[in-house]
C-alpha positions as a printed Julia matrix, in Angstrom:
54×3 Matrix{Float64}:
  -6.5   59.34   -8.2
  -4.41  59.53  -11.4
  -7.2   57.82  -13.3
  -9.69  60.46  -12.22
  -7.39  63.33  -13.2
  -6.81  61.88  -16.65
 -10.56  61.39  -17.11
 -11.18  65.02  -16.18
  -8.51  66.23  -18.62
  -9.93  64.1   -21.43
 -13.45  65.34  -20.63
 -12.32  68.97  -20.72
 -10.59  68.37  -24.06
 -13.68  66.75  -25.59
 -16.07  69.47  -24.4
 -13.61  72.19  -25.37
 -13.33  70.86  -28.93
 -17.11  70.46  -29.2
 -17.6   74.06  -28.03
 -15.01  75.34  -30.51
 -16.6   73.4   -33.4
 -20.06  74.73  -32.48
 -18.82  78.33  -32.38
 -17.1   77.95  -35.77
 -20.27  76.43  -37.26
 -22.42  79.3   -35.98
 -19.96  81.9   -37.31
 -19.92  80.3   -40.77
 -23.7   79.98  -40.88
 -24.06  83.72  -40.13
 -21.82  84.57  -43.12
 -24.15  83.01  -45.63
 -23.79  80.27  -48.2
 -21.05  81.63  -50.47
 -19.13  83.7   -47.93
 -18.5   80.64  -45.79
 -17.63  78.37  -48.72
 -14.09  77.02  -48.69
 -13.61  77.55  -52.44
 -15.3   80.96  -52.69
 -12.19  82.57  -54.19
 -12.13  80.23  -57.22
 -15.87  79.6   -57.51
 -17.87  81.07  -60.37
 -20.53  81.93  -57.77
 -23.34  80.94  -60.08
 -24.78  78.92  -57.25
 -25.2   82.08  -55.18
 -27.15  84.11  -57.7
 -30.8   83.92  -56.65
 -33.31  82.88  -59.26
 -35.57  85.72  -60.21
 -39.21  85.37  -59.29
 -41.49  85.72  -62.28
């Protein structure tokens, strides 16, 4: 009985973390490339400037 309870708790923890990571990933992907970047405050942001179409 104790073994089953610990397995359920571990399963809930694993699925909970996976759900949290998925939500965070979706939120960052909606922000765009530079807004979600971890170093966006110190970045020169040259990578975010789109190349102009000739």
